[in-house]
N, C-alpha and C positions, 0 to 999 in steps of 0.2 A: 504494500500500500504506500503510495506516495504521500509524504507529509506535506500538508499545506504550509506555505510560508509566504511572507510578504516579499514579492519580487522587486528587483530594480526596474527602472523605467527607461525608455529611450524614445526619442522623436526624430524621425527622418524629415528634415526641413531644408534640404540643400537645393531643392529644385528652383529653377529660374522663373517658372510661371509664365512661359512664353504665350500660351493661349489666353491666359487672363490679361496679360499686358495688351494683347491684340484687341481684347474687348474693352480696353480703356482704363484698366487699373494700373496706377502708377507706383503703388507701394510694392515692397517685396512680397512674394507669395505667402509667407507665413503671416503677413500683416493684412491680407485681404479680409475685409469684414463680412461676416455672415451673422445675420440677426443682430447687428450693431456691435459685434465683438470680433477681433481678429482671429484667424484660424489658430494661431499659436495659443491664444487664451483658451479656446475651446479644448485643445489638446491638454494643456497644463491642468485645467480644471478637472478633467477626467482622472488624471493621476492623483490630484489632491483629494478628490472624493473617495478614491480607492485606498487612501492612506499610503500611497507610494511616494516617498519623499527623496529617494536617491534617483536622480534624473540626468541622463546624458542626452544632449541635443546636438545635432550637426546642422549648421546653417552655412550658406555660402558667403563669400567675402564681400558681396555687395549688399547683404542684408543688414545694413547698419541700423535701420529702424527696428528690426526684430531684436537685435542685440541690446539696444537701449531698453526696449520693452522688458526683456527678460531680466536685465539688471535692476529694473525698478519693481518688478512684480513677483520675484521668486526667492525672496529672503527666507522663506520657510522650507526651501528645498536644499539638499546637498547637490548643487548644480555643477555638472561637468559640461561646459560649453565648448564645442569644437567649431572653429570658424575656418572652413576650408572649401575650396572649389573641388568638386569631385567629378570624374568623367562619366559616372553612371549611377543608377539607383543601386546596383549591386555594390559598387565601391563604397557608397555611403552606408549601406547596411553592414558591410564588412567592418567598417570603422566602429560602428556601434557594437556589433557582436564581439569584437576583440576587447573593447573597453568594458563590456558587461560579462565577460567570461568568468566562470567559476561560481555562478549563482543563477537561479532562474531570473528571467527578465521578460518584461512585456514591452514590445516596441510597436509604435504606431506611425503611420505617415501623417504629416501635418494636414494634408488635404482630405483626410477621412473624417466625416462629420457624422456623429451618432449620439443618441441620448446617453447621458451619464449612466443611467441604470443598465443599459445594454453593455457598456464598457465594463461595469462591475460584474455583470453576468459572465462576460468573457473571462475576466481575471479569475473568478471563482471556478468556473467550469473547466478552464484549461489546467488548473492546478491538480486535477485528479488523474490526468494522463501520466504515463510513465515518464520518469525523470529524464530519459534520453530522447524524448519525443519533441518534435517541432509542432506547434499547434497554430493553426490559422483561423482567424475569424472569417466566416463565409456568410453569404446572404443570397436570398433569392431575388433581391431587388437589383435589377440590372439597369444601370444608367450610364455606365462608362462607354466611351467611344471604342475602346479596345479592351474589353473585359478579359480577365484571366479565368477561364472556366476550370472547374474541378468536378470530379466525380466522387461523391461522398458515399461510403458504405453506411447504410442506415442501421446496420446491426451493431457495429462497434465504433462508428465515427471516424474510421480511418479513411484517408484520401487515397483512392486507388489510381487516379489519373489526374494529371494537370496539363492544361493546354488544349489546343484545338478549338473548334467552333461551337462546341456544345458540351453540356455536362449537367449536373444537378444544381450547382450553385456557382457563384463567382466569388473571388477573394475580395476582402473588405479592407485591406491595408492595416491589418492588425495581426500581431504575431506574438506567441510566447516561445522564447528560445530555451533550449534544453539546458539543464544543469550539467549534464554529461555530454560534452560535444563529441560528435563523431569526427572521423578524419576529414579535414578540409579537402575540397577538390584540388587537383594539381594545377588547374588553369583557372583564370578569372573568367567571369561572365560579363557579357555586355549589359544584361538586365537582371534585376532581382528575380523576375519570373523564370528566367533560365535556370537559376540556382535552385529554386523551389522544384522545378521539373526534374532537375538532376537528383534531388533527394528522393523523390518518388520512384524515378526510374531505377535507382540503385537500391530500392527496397528498404530505405531508411524510414523509421517511423514518423509519419506525418498525419496529424489528425485535424479535424475541423470542428469548430463550434459555430452553430448556426445563429445568426443575429437577424432580427426582423427587417431592419432597413438601415442601410449605410449609404451616405452620399459621398461621391468622389468629386471634389471641387476642382474642375479644370477650366470651366467656362462660366460666363455670367449666368447662363441659364441653369447651371447646377446650383448656384447660390440661390436663385429664385425658388427652385424646387425645394431646397433644404429649408428655406425660410417659411414656405407655405406649410411644410410638414411640421416644423417647430411650432408655428402659430396654431395649427390644428390641435396638436398635442396639448398645448397650454390651455386652450379653450375647453378641452375635455377633462382637465383636472378639477 
């Protein structure tokens, strides 16, 4: 039986937000507002609510506004801030994985927006899987232009296939990294999704936790959809 423990946290926030900039947003991607608050604040608040106070964040070298925001609003965290331009999503992920090695860790992309309760559900549910497993948040809500499909075994929650044009769910930008890390691949990957596919192809344990609805913020229309969902949920309380 895996012993539940409070994991470390990580936020992947080094993307340039090219599509959001094309839609007229002038701030760095982590500072793009959704429902009146920047994406980085939504991410940080989820970790705060889950009582995860050891937090590593990777931002790029042009995200001065995000760096200033973190310096002003994260006094209650043991914050490890990495300011670095990275060549790919996998390279950013690898930086966090190396810094969070030796203990369980929950990592999110900054552009994944979900209710705090769903994030806490993921943290709790992911903790019961084997300590050597990678656990992905997955959802049936598909709004990404290029979703990463997975096939989830309904019996044991194991992900049997990643990639392709169909599956049972799509990934949600949320990961629990294993306490016991398997051997790293001998070559780097161009994308994080390629690494996740490598794990499954090599029969390493990868499981999924299903979340009701997660928004991937890449365009102005994604922000509008997330805000409508948030407003509807507030009205129902």
